[in-house]
NUFIKOL-568901 format. One line per 10 residues: for each residue x, y, z of C-alpha. Coordinates in steps of 0.25 Angstrom, whole numbers, plus 2048, in hexadecimal, padded with zeros to 3 digits. Example, Ala and Ser with C-alpha at 12.3 -4.5 7.8 and 13.67 -1.06 7.14 Angstrom:
<pts>
831:7EE:81F ~ 837:7FC:81D;
</pts>
This chain:
<pts>
889:80D:80C ~ 88A:80D:81B ~ 883:81B:81C ~ 878:816:813 ~ 876:80A:81C ~ 875:813:828 ~ 86B:81C:821 ~ 862:810:81D ~ 863:80A:82B ~ 860:817:832;
855:81B:828 ~ 84E:80E:82B ~ 850:80F:83A ~ 84A:81D:83B ~ 83F:81A:831 ~ 83B:80E:838 ~ 83B:816:846 ~ 833:821:83F ~ 829:818:839 ~ 826:811:846;
823:81E:84D ~ 81A:822:841 ~ 812:815:840 ~ 811:812:84F ~ 817:804:84D ~ 81F:7FC:842 ~ 819:7EF:848 ~ 816:7E8:83B ~ 80A:7E1:842 ~ 804:7EF:845;
806:7F5:837 ~ 800:803:834 ~ 801:80C:829 ~ 80E:812:82D ~ 815:805:831 ~ 810:7FE:824 ~ 816:80A:81C ~ 823:808:823 ~ 824:7FA:820 ~ 821:7FB:811;
82A:807:810 ~ 835:7FF:816 ~ 833:7F2:80E ~ 830:7F8:800 ~ 839:805:801 ~ 843:807:80C ~ 84A:7FA:80C ~ 84B:7F9:7FD ~ 850:807:7FB ~ 859:806:806;
860:7FA:801 ~ 861:801:7F3 ~ 867:80D:7FA ~ 871:804:801 ~ 876:7FF:7F4 ~ 86D:7F2:7F1 ~ 86A:7F4:7E3 ~ 866:7E6:7DF ~ 857:7E8:7DD ~ 853:7E9:7CE;
84D:7F7:7D0 ~ 85A:7FD:7D2 ~ 85F:7F9:7C4 ~ 857:804:7BE ~ 85A:80F:7C7 ~ 860:81B:7BF ~ 868:822:7CA ~ 86D:81A:7D6 ~ 86D:827:7DE ~ 85E:826:7DE;
85F:81A:7E7 ~ 865:822:7F2 ~ 85B:82D:7F0 ~ 850:824:7F1 ~ 855:81E:7FE ~ 855:82C:804 ~ 847:82F:800 ~ 843:822:806 ~ 84A:825:813 ~ 843:833:813;
836:82B:812 ~ 83A:821:81D ~ 83D:82D:827 ~ 833:838:823 ~ 827:82F:821 ~ 826:82B:830 ~ 82A:838:835 ~ 81F:83F:82E ~ 815:835:834 ~ 81B:837:842;
81A:846:840 ~ 80B:844:83D ~ 809:83C:84A ~ 811:847:852 ~ 807:851:84D ~ 7FB:849:850 ~ 801:845:85D ~ 7FF:836:85C ~ 808:82A:85F ~ 805:820:854;
80B:815:85C ~ 800:816:866 ~ 7F5:81A:85D ~ 7F7:80E:854 ~ 7F8:804:85F ~ 7EB:80A:865 ~ 7E4:809:857 ~ 7E8:7FB:855 ~ 7E2:7F7:862 ~ 7D5:7FE:860;
7C8:7F6:85D ~ 7C4:7F6:84E ~ 7B6:7FB:84D ~ 7AB:7F9:842 ~ 7A0:802:83F ~ 794:7FF:837 ~ 79A:7F2:833 ~ 78E:7EC:82C ~ 78D:7F9:823 ~ 79C:7F8:820;
79B:7EA:81C ~ 790:7EC:812 ~ 797:7F8:80C ~ 7A4:7F1:80A ~ 79D:7E5:804 ~ 796:7EE:7FA ~ 7A3:7F5:7F6 ~ 7AA:7E7:7F6 ~ 7A0:7E2:7EC ~ 7A3:7ED:7E2;
7B2:7EC:7E3 ~ 7B2:7DD:7E2 ~ 7A9:7DE:7D6 ~ 7B2:7E7:7CF ~ 7BE:7DE:7D3 ~ 7B7:7D2:7CC ~ 7B5:7DB:7C0 ~ 7C4:7DE:7C0 ~ 7C8:7D0:7C0 ~ 7BE:7CD:7B5;
7C5:7D7:7AD ~ 7D3:7D2:7B0 ~ 7CE:7C4:7AD ~ 7D3:7BD:7B9 ~ 7D5:7BE:7C8 ~ 7E4:7C2:7CA ~ 7E6:7BA:7D7 ~ 7E2:7AD:7D0 ~ 7EC:7B0:7C5 ~ 7F7:7B2:7CF;
7F3:7A5:7D5 ~ 7F0:79D:7C8 ~ 7F7:7A5:7BD ~ 7FA:79D:7B0 ~ 808:79B:7AB ~ 80D:7A7:7A4 ~ 804:7B1:7AB ~ 80B:7BE:7AC ~ 808:7C5:7B9 ~ 810:7D2:7B5;
809:7D5:7A8 ~ 7FB:7D1:7AD ~ 7FD:7DA:7B9 ~ 7FD:7E6:7B0 ~ 7F1:7E1:7A8 ~ 7E9:7DF:7B4 ~ 7EC:7EC:7BB ~ 7E6:7F3:7AE ~ 7D9:7EC:7AF ~ 7CE:7F6:7B5;
7BF:7F5:7B9 ~ 7B8:802:7B4 ~ 7C4:80A:7B7 ~ 7D2:809:7BE ~ 7CC:810:7CB ~ 7C1:806:7CD ~ 7CB:7FB:7CC ~ 7D5:801:7D5 ~ 7CC:806:7E0 ~ 7BF:7FE:7E0;
7C6:7F0:7DE ~ 7D5:7F1:7E1 ~ 7D4:7FA:7EC ~ 7C7:7F9:7F3 ~ 7C5:7EA:7F4 ~ 7D2:7E8:7FD ~ 7CD:7F4:805 ~ 7BF:7EE:807 ~ 7C6:7E1:80B ~ 7CD:7E9:816;
7C0:7EE:81B ~ 7BA:7E0:81B ~ 7C7:7DB:823 ~ 7C6:7E6:82E ~ 7B7:7E3:830 ~ 7B9:7D4:82F ~ 7C3:7D5:83A ~ 7BB:7DF:842 ~ 7AD:7D9:841 ~ 7B0:7CA:83F;
7A4:7C9:836 ~ 7A3:7BE:82C ~ 79D:7C8:822 ~ 7AA:7D1:823 ~ 7B3:7C5:822 ~ 7AC:7C0:815 ~ 7AD:7CE:80F ~ 7BB:7CE:812 ~ 7BE:7C1:80C ~ 7B7:7C6:7FF;
7BF:7D3:7FF ~ 7CC:7CC:803 ~ 7CB:7C3:7F7 ~ 7C8:7CE:7EE ~ 7D3:7D6:7F3 ~ 7DD:7CB:7F1 ~ 7D8:7CA:7E2 ~ 7D9:7D9:7E0 ~ 7E7:7DA:7E7 ~ 7EC:7D0:7DD;
7E5:7D5:7D1 ~ 7F1:7DA:7CA ~ 7FB:7CF:7CF ~ 802:7D9:7D8 ~ 808:7D2:7E4 ~ 809:7DC:7EF ~ 7FA:7E2:7EF ~ 7F4:7D5:7F5 ~ 7FF:7D5:800 ~ 7FC:7E3:804;
7ED:7E0:804 ~ 7EF:7D5:80E ~ 7F9:7DD:816 ~ 7EE:7E8:817 ~ 7E5:7DD:81E ~ 7F1:7DB:828 ~ 7F1:7E9:82B ~ 7E2:7EA:82D ~ 7E4:7DE:837 ~ 7EE:7E5:83E;
7E6:7F1:840 ~ 7DA:7E9:844 ~ 7E1:7E0:84E ~ 7EB:7E9:855 ~ 7F7:7E3:84D ~ 7F9:7D4:848 ~ 7FF:7C8:84F ~ 80E:7C7:84C ~ 80D:7B8:847 ~ 801:7BC:83E;
808:7C8:838 ~ 815:7C1:834 ~ 80C:7B5:82F ~ 805:7BF:826 ~ 812:7C5:821 ~ 817:7B7:81D ~ 80A:7B4:816 ~ 80C:7C1:80E ~ 81A:7BE:80A ~ 816:7B0:805;
80B:7B6:7FD ~ 814:7C0:7F7 ~ 81E:7B6:7F3 ~ 813:7AD:7EE ~ 80D:7B8:7E5 ~ 81B:7BB:7DF ~ 81D:7AC:7DC ~ 80F:7AA:7D6 ~ 810:7B6:7CD ~ 81E:7B2:7C8;
825:7BE:7CF ~ 834:7BE:7D3 ~ 834:7B5:7E0 ~ 843:7B6:7E2 ~ 845:7B8:7F1 ~ 850:7C3:7F1 ~ 852:7D2:7F6 ~ 84F:7D7:7E8 ~ 845:7CE:7E2 ~ 837:7C8:7E5;
82E:7CE:7F0 ~ 83A:7D2:7F8 ~ 840:7DA:7ED ~ 833:7E0:7E9 ~ 830:7E5:7F7 ~ 83E:7EA:7FB ~ 843:7F0:7EE ~ 839:7F2:7E3 ~ 832:7FE:7E9 ~ 83F:803:7EE;
845:803:7E0 ~ 839:80A:7D9 ~ 83A:815:7E4 ~ 848:817:7E0 ~ 843:818:7D1 ~ 83B:824:7D5 ~ 847:82B:7DB ~ 84F:826:7CF ~ 846:82B:7C4 ~ 840:838:7C9;
844:843:7C5 ~ 851:83F:7BE ~ 84A:836:7B3 ~ 83B:83B:7B4 ~ 836:849:7BA ~ 82E:849:7C7 ~ 820:846:7C4 ~ 81B:852:7CC ~ 80E:84C:7D1 ~ 80A:844:7C5;
809:838:7CE ~ 7FC:83D:7D3 ~ 7F0:835:7CD ~ 7EA:83A:7C0 ~ 7DD:83E:7C7 ~ 7E4:847:7D0 ~ 7ED:84E:7C6 ~ 7E0:850:7BE ~ 7D9:857:7CA ~ 7E5:860:7CC;
7E5:864:7BD ~ 7F2:85E:7BA ~ 7F5:859:7AC ~ 800:84F:7B0 ~ 7FE:841:7AE ~ 7FE:838:7BA ~ 80A:82F:7BC ~ 80F:827:7C7 ~ 81E:826:7CA ~ 81D:817:7CC;
818:816:7BD ~ 823:81F:7B8 ~ 82E:817:7BF ~ 829:80A:7BA ~ 829:80F:7AC ~ 837:813:7AD ~ 83E:809:7B6 ~ 834:7FD:7B3 ~ 833:800:7A4 ~ 835:7F1:7A0;
829:7EE:7A9 ~ 821:7F9:7A2 ~ 826:7F3:794 ~ 822:7E5:799 ~ 814:7EA:79D ~ 816:7E6:7AC ~ 819:7F3:7B2 ~ 812:7F9:7BE ~ 817:804:7C6 ~ 824:806:7CF;
81E:80A:7DC ~ 827:80F:7E7 ~ 826:816:7F5 ~ 81D:822:7F4 ~ 829:82C:7F4 ~ 82D:827:7E6 ~ 821:82D:7E0 ~ 822:83A:7E8 ~ 830:83C:7E3 ~ 82C:839:7D5;
822:844:7D5 ~ 828:84F:7DE ~ 837:84B:7E1 ~ 83C:84C:7EF ~ 832:855:7F5 ~ 827:84B:7F0 ~ 82E:840:7F8 ~ 82E:848:805 ~ 81F:84D:803 ~ 81B:83F:800;
821:839:80D ~ 81B:844:815 ~ 80D:843:80F ~ 80C:833:810 ~ 812:833:81E ~ 807:83E:822 ~ 7FC:836:81B ~ 800:828:822 ~ 802:82F:830 ~ 7F4:835:82F;
7ED:829:82A ~ 7F3:820:835 ~ 7F0:82B:840 ~ 7E1:82D:83A ~ 7DE:81E:83B ~ 7E4:81B:848 ~ 7E1:828:84F ~ 7D4:82E:849 ~ 7CC:823:843 ~ 7C4:818:84A;
7CA:80A:848 ~ 7BE:804:840 ~ 7BF:7F9:837 ~ 7BD:802:82B ~ 7C8:80C:830 ~ 7D1:800:832 ~ 7CF:7FB:824 ~ 7D2:809:81F ~ 7DF:80A:827 ~ 7E3:7FD:822;
7E1:802:813 ~ 7E9:80F:816 ~ 7F4:807:81D ~ 7F6:7FD:811 ~ 7F3:807:805 ~ 7FB:813:80A ~ 807:80B:80F ~ 807:803:802 ~ 806:811:7FA ~ 813:816:800;
819:80C:7F7 ~ 812:812:7EB ~ 810:820:7E7 ~ 80F:82D:7EF ~ 804:832:7E7 ~ 7FB:827:7EC ~ 7FB:82E:7F9 ~ 7F6:83B:7F3 ~ 7EB:835:7EB ~ 7E6:826:7EC;
7D9:823:7E6 ~ 7D8:816:7EC ~ 7DA:81B:7FA ~ 7D0:826:7F8 ~ 7C5:81C:7F4 ~ 7C9:813:7FF ~ 7C7:81E:80A ~ 7BA:822:804 ~ 7B5:814:804 ~ 7B8:813:813;
7B1:820:816 ~ 7A5:81C:80E ~ 7A4:80E:815 ~ 7A5:815:822 ~ 79A:820:81E ~ 791:816:818 ~ 792:80C:823 ~ 78E:816:82D ~ 782:81B:824 ~ 77D:80D:822;
77E:808:831 ~ 77D:814:83A ~ 779:80D:846 ~ 783:802:846 ~ 78C:803:853 ~ 79B:804:853 ~ 7A2:7F6:855 ~ 7AF:7F3:85A ~ 7B8:7E6:85B ~ 7C4:7E4:863;
7D1:7DD:85D ~ 7DB:7D6:866;
</pts>
């Protein structure tokens, strides 16, 4: 036991040091893609898996583990991630000959510029009109606005079963709903937010107000509790980038507000409000994803053969000529370990740290490759935005999207880093907005504004 405690403590110390070097700063008031990923990894994976590794087996997820040896094995893979991930990023910066600490500070201190702002406004309004119209159609098909149900649900309303029903409602097809409504409306609100802060124009503030309200409706459409929190926190990240950090008092006030919001959502929707290490929001944060990650290493390949790439999207499998059926490991894990929820019709998926899906498909070699690949991707993206791209309002919005979406995706599936239709469409939309705005207003001069 003493040896295990030393391993956990040393692992956390070394990982924290390496992540600080890789991100440039772990200051929570100056978050970036790497540091945000570190804190999510720490809270949703490392702490929980470490406690389980040290013998804390009180969380309900461990009741279903088949082989207890998989708990120790999971911890060592998590430790590998904690060390190798930041090391790869540091190697990238070594090759590129950059000091992220200096570069990121310089980037935050830069003025945020706008280009062809009037054209961008009209383009964003046009796209927003289409997306919001589709959102209205979605709620018409559902029969109610989910946020109002959360606030004013009648007695006996079952949020769990209704969540599954609502998630199955589509507009035209699933892709239209997922991309144009669920994904683009929040992204458009991020663009409106950056321009509101940069230009101080009433038109942008009004557009942001409309898109913000629509985003809150969308982020709560299926009664999930965390999407709205992550959406609001993305606005905090954008504020940090635009204003060279955030005041300490404001930041902790925001965190306290988020905590109150989380507990309020749990209470209103009848979820477990017990304040303990294993239950309620605390147990959900520290242990649930840690437990589902252990399931991946417990289930594959002893109880089920490696998927060998079947977690790719069906469209990708079709392009490469594969006859395999697409299946995500998180769905298989839920079907086995959460069979009761499947029977009751309230099952979703059991997501975990991205190495879980990599292992479920390719075993140990998949874990190593996934760590190296995702670390390379993150390091290059942060370097690209802070070193190579101008700090424009559009680029800041896109960086905020990348920071939030990619960091959150680390707690999902590895194959979302190989092919992600939502992110592809988002990037294409930003490119189109940039190109069309330049075409429509060729003579408008570059504008800049300083932030204190």
